[in-house]
C-alpha positions as a printed Julia matrix, in Angstrom:
70×3 Matrix{Float64}:
  -5.66  -17.19   -6.21
  -3.26  -20.03   -5.52
  -0.16  -17.84   -5.75
   0.81  -14.45   -4.29
  -0.29  -11.72   -4.11
  -3.47  -12.74   -2.27
  -6.4   -10.34   -1.82
  -7.08   -9.2     1.75
 -10.4    -7.62    2.69
 -11.46   -5.58    5.72
 -15.22   -5.17    5.77
 -15.56   -2.78    8.69
 -19.02   -2.76   10.2
 -21.24   -2.95    7.11
 -19.46   -4.58    4.18
 -20.34   -8.06    2.9
 -18.91  -10.47    0.34
 -21.47  -12.4    -1.72
 -20.58  -15.46   -3.8
 -22.9   -16.05   -6.73
 -25.12  -19.1    -6.33
 -24.23  -19.59   -2.64
 -26.56  -18.76    0.25
 -25.52  -15.81    2.39
 -25.66  -15.73    6.19
 -27.01  -12.63    7.97
 -27.37  -11.75   11.63
 -31.02  -10.91   11.05
 -32.92  -12.75    8.32
 -34.12  -10.41    5.59
 -37.33  -12.39    5.09
 -38.41  -14.52    2.17
 -36.83  -13.59   -1.14
 -38.84  -13.5    -4.29
 -37.47  -15.09   -7.47
 -36.42  -11.72   -8.94
 -34.38  -10.67   -5.87
 -32.77  -14.1    -5.49
 -31.45  -13.99   -9.09
 -30.24  -10.37   -9.07
 -26.54  -10.11   -9.88
 -24.61   -8.1    -8.97
 -26.4    -7.54   -5.66
 -27.74   -4.16   -4.59
 -25.09   -1.68   -3.34
 -22.2    -3.57   -4.99
 -18.86   -1.75   -5.04
 -16.81   -4.23   -7.06
 -17.06   -7.72   -8.51
 -14.46  -10.33   -9.32
 -14.43  -13.76  -10.95
 -11.97  -16.62  -11.27
 -10.55  -17.75  -14.6
 -10.67  -21.5   -13.96
 -13.52  -23.95  -14.18
 -15.88  -23.82  -12.47
 -15.97  -20.03  -12.66
 -16.68  -18.38   -9.29
 -18.09  -14.85   -9.09
 -17.97  -12.69   -5.97
 -19.24   -9.19   -5.22
 -18.43   -6.82   -2.35
 -21.42   -4.8    -1.16
 -21.7    -1.85    1.2
 -24.7     0.44    1.59
 -22.44    3.34    2.55
 -21.0     5.66   -0.08
 -17.27    5.02   -0.38
 -15.12    8.11   -0.98
 -11.68    8.44   -2.5
């Protein structure tokens, strides 16, 4: 991602980008996560995932509870 073209995201009102292994910030805390939910990948309602080729590998997933239409 160090050379063009660069990805550009518009999340609207409900979309979220999760990075694997990194804590996520939410407006309202979702409560304590159990071990199973904390390890789930890709996260619930994921629409697409991407990962880098270099080391360390970074994985990201875009989630949105809405149904996306073509």
